[in-house]
C-alpha positions as CSV (number, residue, x, y, z in Angstrom):
1,M,-0.5,0.1,-0.1
2,P,1.7,3.0,-0.7
3,T,2.8,5.9,2.4
4,P,1.9,8.7,1.7
5,T,4.4,11.2,3.1
6,D,4.0,12.9,6.6
7,G,1.7,16.2,6.8
8,P,4.5,19.7,6.0
9,D,4.3,20.0,10.3
10,R,6.6,16.5,10.9
11,P,9.1,15.9,9.3
12,V,9.8,14.0,7.1
13,P,13.3,11.9,8.2
14,R,15.1,11.3,4.8
15,D,14.6,7.2,5.5
16,R,11.2,7.3,4.4
17,L,11.6,8.7,1.1
18,P,13.0,6.2,-2.1
19,P,15.4,8.5,-3.9
20,Q,13.1,10.0,-6.6
21,G,10.8,10.6,-4.5
22,R,13.2,13.7,-2.7
23,A,12.3,17.1,-3.9
24,H,15.1,18.5,-3.6
25,E,16.7,15.6,-6.4
26,V,14.1,15.6,-8.6
27,D,13.7,19.0,-11.0
28,L,10.3,19.7,-10.9
29,R,10.9,22.1,-13.7
30,H,11.7,19.1,-16.6
31,H,8.9,18.5,-18.9
32,G,8.9,17.0,-22.2
33,D,10.0,20.0,-24.3
34,A,12.9,19.8,-23.2
35,E,13.7,16.9,-25.5
36,T,13.0,18.5,-28.7
37,R,15.1,21.8,-28.6
38,D,17.8,22.6,-29.7
39,E,19.6,20.1,-31.2
40,G,15.9,17.5,-30.6
41,A,13.8,19.6,-33.0
42,A,14.3,17.3,-36.4
43,L,13.3,14.1,-34.0
44,T,10.0,13.1,-34.5
45,D,8.4,13.5,-31.4
46,L,6.9,11.3,-29.2
47,A,7.8,13.4,-25.4
48,V,5.2,15.8,-26.0
49,N,1.7,15.1,-24.9
50,V,0.0,17.7,-27.8
51,R,-1.8,15.4,-30.9
52,A,-0.1,15.4,-34.5
53,G,-1.3,17.5,-36.6
54,T,-3.1,20.1,-34.6
55,P,-4.5,23.1,-34.3
56,P,-7.3,21.5,-37.7
57,E,-7.2,24.7,-40.3
58,W,-10.7,25.7,-39.0
59,L,-9.1,26.2,-36.4
60,R,-6.7,28.6,-37.3
61,T,-9.7,30.9,-39.1
62,R,-10.8,31.8,-35.7
63,I,-7.7,32.4,-34.8
64,A,-6.7,34.6,-37.1
65,A,-9.9,36.3,-37.7
66,S,-9.4,37.6,-33.7
67,L,-6.6,39.7,-34.9
68,D,-8.4,42.3,-35.6
69,G,-9.6,43.2,-32.2
70,L,-6.2,42.8,-30.5
71,A,-6.9,47.0,-30.3
72,A,-9.4,46.3,-27.1
73,Y,-9.1,44.1,-24.2
74,P,-9.4,40.7,-23.7
75,D,-13.5,40.3,-23.2
76,G,-13.4,36.0,-21.8
77,R,-18.0,36.9,-21.3
78,A,-18.3,34.9,-24.7
79,A,-15.4,32.7,-23.9
80,R,-16.9,31.8,-20.0
81,R,-20.4,30.9,-21.4
82,A,-19.7,28.8,-23.7
83,V,-17.6,27.0,-21.5
84,A,-20.4,27.0,-19.3
85,A,-23.2,25.3,-21.9
86,R,-20.3,22.9,-23.1
87,H,-20.5,21.6,-18.8
88,G,-23.8,22.3,-18.2
89,L,-22.8,25.1,-15.4
90,P,-23.4,28.0,-14.9
91,T,-21.0,30.6,-16.0
92,E,-20.4,31.5,-12.3
93,C,-18.5,27.8,-12.1
94,V,-15.8,29.3,-14.8
95,L,-12.5,31.0,-14.8
96,L,-10.4,30.6,-17.7
97,T,-6.1,30.9,-17.7
98,A,-3.2,30.9,-19.0
99,G,-3.2,27.3,-19.1
100,A,-3.6,24.9,-16.6
101,A,-0.5,26.3,-15.3
102,E,-1.5,28.9,-14.5
103,A,-4.2,27.7,-12.6
104,F,-1.9,26.0,-10.5
105,V,-0.6,29.2,-9.7
106,L,-3.9,30.6,-8.4
107,V,-4.9,27.1,-6.4
108,A,-1.5,27.8,-4.1
109,R,-1.7,31.1,-3.6
110,A,-5.6,31.7,-3.5
111,L,-7.1,27.5,-2.0
112,A,-3.8,26.2,-0.4
113,G,-3.9,26.0,3.4
114,G,-1.5,24.7,5.6
115,R,-0.7,21.0,5.0
116,P,-1.6,19.9,0.8
117,V,-0.4,16.6,0.2
118,V,0.0,15.7,-4.3
119,V,-0.6,12.3,-5.5
120,H,3.0,11.3,-7.6
121,P,3.7,10.0,-10.3
122,Q,1.8,12.5,-12.0
123,F,2.4,16.1,-13.2
124,T,4.7,18.3,-11.3
125,E,3.6,22.1,-11.9
126,P,1.3,21.6,-8.6
127,E,3.7,20.6,-6.2
128,A,6.4,23.5,-8.0
129,A,3.2,26.3,-7.6
130,L,2.4,25.1,-3.9
131,R,6.4,24.9,-3.1
132,D,6.7,28.9,-4.6
133,A,3.8,30.2,-3.2
134,G,6.1,29.3,0.5
135,R,3.6,25.1,1.3
136,P,4.9,22.4,2.5
137,V,4.3,19.8,0.1
138,A,3.8,16.3,1.7
139,R,3.0,13.3,-1.0
140,V,1.9,9.9,-1.9
141,L,3.1,8.6,-3.9
142,L,1.5,5.3,-5.7
143,R,3.2,2.0,-6.3
144,P,4.3,0.5,-9.8
145,E,3.2,-3.0,-8.0
146,D,0.0,-1.4,-7.3
147,G,-0.9,-0.5,-11.0
148,F,-0.2,3.7,-9.2
149,R,-4.0,3.0,-8.6
150,L,-5.1,5.1,-5.8
151,R,-6.8,4.6,-3.0
152,A,-9.0,7.0,-0.7
153,G,-7.5,5.8,2.2
154,D,-4.0,6.6,0.9
155,V,-4.4,10.2,2.0
156,P,-3.8,12.1,5.0
157,A,-7.7,12.5,6.4
158,D,-5.9,15.9,8.9
159,A,-4.7,17.0,4.4
160,D,-6.7,20.5,3.9
161,L,-5.5,20.4,-0.2
162,V,-5.4,16.8,-1.8
163,V,-4.0,17.6,-6.0
164,V,-4.6,14.2,-8.1
165,G,-4.4,14.0,-12.0
166,N,-7.0,12.5,-14.0
167,P,-5.8,10.5,-16.1
168,V,-2.6,10.8,-14.8
169,N,0.2,11.8,-17.1
170,P,2.4,10.7,-16.9
171,T,1.1,6.7,-16.1
172,S,-1.8,7.0,-17.9
173,V,-4.4,5.7,-15.3
174,L,-7.5,7.0,-14.7
175,H,-9.2,6.9,-11.5
176,P,-13.1,6.0,-11.1
177,A,-14.5,9.0,-10.3
178,D,-16.1,7.2,-6.8
179,V,-12.8,6.6,-5.8
180,L,-12.3,10.3,-6.3
181,E,-15.5,12.0,-4.5
182,E,-14.4,10.0,-1.5
183,L,-11.5,12.2,-1.1
184,A,-14.2,15.9,-1.1
185,R,-14.3,17.1,2.2
186,P,-15.5,19.4,4.9
187,G,-12.2,21.8,5.0
188,R,-10.9,20.4,2.6
189,T,-10.4,21.2,-1.5
190,L,-10.5,18.6,-4.5
191,V,-8.1,20.2,-6.7
192,V,-8.4,17.3,-10.4
193,D,-6.3,18.2,-13.2
194,E,-8.3,16.3,-15.7
195,A,-6.0,18.4,-18.5
196,F,-6.1,15.0,-20.8
197,M,-9.3,14.0,-20.1
198,D,-11.0,15.5,-23.3
199,A,-8.5,12.5,-24.8
200,V,-11.4,9.5,-22.8
201,P,-13.8,8.7,-24.4
202,G,-16.7,9.9,-23.4
203,E,-14.1,11.7,-20.6
204,R,-16.1,9.4,-18.4
205,E,-14.4,9.6,-14.9
206,S,-14.8,13.0,-14.9
207,L,-15.7,15.1,-12.1
208,A,-16.2,18.3,-13.9
209,P,-20.0,17.5,-13.4
210,L,-20.0,17.2,-10.2
211,V,-18.6,20.9,-9.2
212,G,-20.4,22.4,-6.6
213,R,-22.1,19.1,-5.6
214,L,-20.1,17.6,-3.6
215,P,-18.3,18.5,0.6
216,G,-15.4,20.6,0.8
217,R,-13.9,22.6,-2.2
218,L,-14.0,20.7,-5.6
219,V,-11.2,22.1,-8.2
220,V,-11.0,20.5,-11.5
221,L,-9.0,22.0,-14.4
222,R,-8.6,21.8,-18.0
223,S,-6.5,22.6,-20.5
224,L,-6.9,23.8,-24.3
225,T,-3.3,23.0,-25.4
226,K,-3.7,18.6,-25.6
227,T,-5.6,17.8,-27.9
228,W,-6.1,21.3,-29.7
229,G,-2.3,21.5,-30.1
230,L,-2.6,25.5,-28.7
231,A,0.5,24.7,-25.9
232,G,1.8,28.7,-27.6
233,L,-1.4,30.1,-27.4
234,R,-1.5,29.5,-23.2
235,V,-4.6,28.8,-22.8
236,G,-7.3,26.4,-20.2
237,Y,-10.2,27.3,-17.7
238,V,-10.9,26.4,-13.8
239,L,-14.8,24.7,-13.3
240,A,-15.2,25.4,-9.3
241,G,-17.5,27.2,-7.3
242,P,-18.3,31.2,-7.6
243,E,-17.0,31.5,-4.1
244,D,-13.7,29.8,-4.8
245,V,-13.8,31.1,-8.5
246,R,-13.6,34.8,-7.1
247,R,-10.6,34.0,-5.1
248,L,-8.9,32.9,-7.9
249,A,-9.5,35.1,-9.7
250,R,-8.5,38.7,-6.9
251,H,-5.1,36.5,-8.0
252,Q,-5.2,36.8,-11.2
253,P,-3.8,39.9,-13.5
254,L,-6.3,42.0,-15.1
255,W,-6.9,40.3,-18.8
256,A,-4.7,37.2,-18.4
257,V,-5.9,35.5,-21.4
258,S,-5.4,37.4,-24.3
259,T,-8.2,37.8,-27.2
260,P,-7.1,34.7,-29.4
261,A,-7.0,32.1,-26.0
262,L,-10.5,33.2,-25.7
263,A,-11.1,33.1,-29.7
264,A,-9.9,29.2,-29.2
265,A,-11.8,28.7,-26.2
266,E,-15.2,29.6,-27.2
267,A,-14.4,27.5,-30.5
268,C,-13.8,24.6,-28.6
269,C,-16.2,23.8,-27.1
270,A,-19.0,24.3,-29.9
271,P,-21.2,21.2,-30.8
272,E,-18.9,20.7,-33.9
273,A,-15.4,20.8,-32.3
274,L,-16.4,18.4,-29.4
275,E,-17.7,15.8,-32.3
276,E,-14.5,16.1,-33.5
277,A,-12.5,15.8,-29.8
278,E,-14.4,12.9,-29.3
279,A,-13.8,11.0,-33.3
280,A,-9.5,11.8,-32.2
281,A,-10.7,10.0,-28.2
282,N,-11.4,6.9,-30.4
283,R,-8.7,7.0,-32.9
284,F,-5.7,8.0,-29.4
285,A,-7.6,4.7,-28.0
286,E,-7.4,2.7,-31.4
287,D,-3.4,3.9,-31.9
288,R,-2.3,3.1,-27.9
289,A,-3.7,-0.4,-28.6
290,H,-2.0,-0.9,-31.5
291,L,1.2,0.7,-29.9
292,T,0.6,-1.3,-26.8
293,A,0.3,-4.3,-29.0
294,R,3.4,-3.8,-31.2
295,L,5.6,-3.4,-27.9
296,A,4.4,-6.7,-26.3
297,A,5.5,-8.3,-29.8
298,L,9.3,-6.9,-29.4
299,P,12.2,-9.9,-27.7
300,P,11.8,-10.1,-24.6
301,E,15.8,-8.7,-24.5
302,R,14.1,-5.4,-26.0
303,R,10.6,-5.0,-24.3
304,M,9.0,-2.3,-22.6
305,V,6.9,-2.7,-20.2
306,P,3.4,-0.4,-20.1
307,V,1.7,1.0,-17.4
308,E,-1.8,-1.0,-18.2
309,P,-4.6,-0.7,-18.6
310,A,-3.9,3.2,-20.2
311,A,-6.0,5.8,-21.1
312,G,-4.1,8.9,-21.8
313,P,-2.7,10.0,-25.4
314,F,1.0,8.4,-23.6
315,L,2.0,5.1,-22.2
316,L,4.1,4.7,-19.4
317,V,6.7,2.2,-20.5
318,R,9.8,0.3,-18.6
319,H,12.9,-0.9,-19.0
320,P,16.1,-1.8,-17.3
321,D,18.1,0.2,-19.8
322,A,15.5,3.7,-20.1
323,V,18.6,5.6,-20.1
324,G,20.8,4.3,-22.6
325,V,17.0,2.9,-25.1
326,R,16.4,6.6,-25.0
327,E,19.8,8.1,-25.4
328,R,20.2,5.1,-28.5
329,L,16.9,6.8,-29.9
330,R,17.9,9.6,-30.0
331,A,20.8,8.8,-32.5
332,R,17.6,7.1,-34.4
333,G,15.6,10.0,-34.9
334,F,12.9,9.5,-31.9
335,A,12.7,11.5,-29.5
336,V,10.6,9.9,-26.0
337,R,10.4,11.6,-22.4
338,R,12.4,10.3,-19.5
339,G,10.4,9.6,-16.6
340,D,12.8,10.1,-13.4
341,T,12.4,13.9,-12.9
342,F,8.2,12.7,-11.7
343,P,8.8,12.0,-8.3
344,G,7.7,7.8,-7.1
345,L,9.4,7.1,-10.8
346,G,13.1,6.4,-11.5
347,R,15.5,6.2,-14.2
348,E,13.3,2.5,-15.3
349,W,11.2,4.6,-17.0
350,L,9.8,6.6,-20.2
351,R,7.0,8.0,-21.3
352,I,6.3,7.9,-24.7
353,A,3.2,9.6,-26.2
354,V,0.5,7.8,-28.7
355,R,0.7,8.7,-32.2
356,D,-0.8,7.6,-35.8
357,R,0.7,3.5,-36.7
358,A,3.0,4.5,-39.5
359,T,4.7,6.3,-36.6
360,T,4.6,3.5,-34.2
361,D,5.7,1.2,-36.4
362,R,9.1,2.8,-37.8
363,L,9.1,3.5,-33.3
364,V,9.3,0.4,-33.4
365,T,11.1,-1.3,-36.0
366,A,13.8,1.3,-34.3
367,L,13.8,-0.8,-31.1
368,A,14.3,-3.7,-32.6
369,T,17.6,-2.9,-33.8
370,L,19.1,-1.6,-30.4
């Protein structure tokens, strides 16, 4: 069973945390784009989890049309209404942000109490934001032998802020909604990072419909970066109760979301866009199954073992020589994401983005010759 770290008012002895889980030994600011910078720009990108071939042309056109309004200050009202309608929530429950990364900073400044807990392995920016805000973060480290599955009892009862991803980056685990619901309680803020939820067919297990209906505070974070290829535009949003939205907004600078980003948010919530996202989610599932099958067919000495069942547009895989595999793949034209910068993972882990079958087949051919 995963062992929670001690609360922030009880220092954790160094021997209680595995080496890869010690905060000062993990680079929380390392992200997949580091694999494709500079000389890595020519590599086939399997390190960043942005959908290939995006943004689509219709979205580029909508964003380009918004440039005619750049002389005016951004007006987010239409985009807020579109996001609210997309989730069946009141407009007052929506806060537009410059990507999910800004939302983590706002949560750390506005909602974090004295005992924040981050469930790892997961995206590292929530913990980085909490630490930057002076919060003494405790960790719950999920274990590979448990399939990186969370049980509500893993989280300390006195945690007053809990951050968990769903589906989880980098493990691709999709936690059942009823397990996450058990984490909600009076006096606690439950933050669920659903940046990849629109890559899950039917968005099953999402807590977005439960905003305002659970004990305590529920804060759901969404990103438009992954499915729509908008990492450079910076656009996402928060779903939370009206008072929590107001508290978060007080820590946000004026006009934090640009006019082009607002146009993108509104466009991506239209019914036809949601249909396209659902179709993309189904393709991800098919292409992920193909990647899993091709990896399983490799010879035993080259085989990479994925965490299953996977639900995101990426796989977390294990190999005893993952460091060497990653470097040799770079020499053959492929960039994959190292896993050891995620708390709870070691040097034997890699994350591989799901791509089309032709790209997967080229990757597996390269792996077979390493």
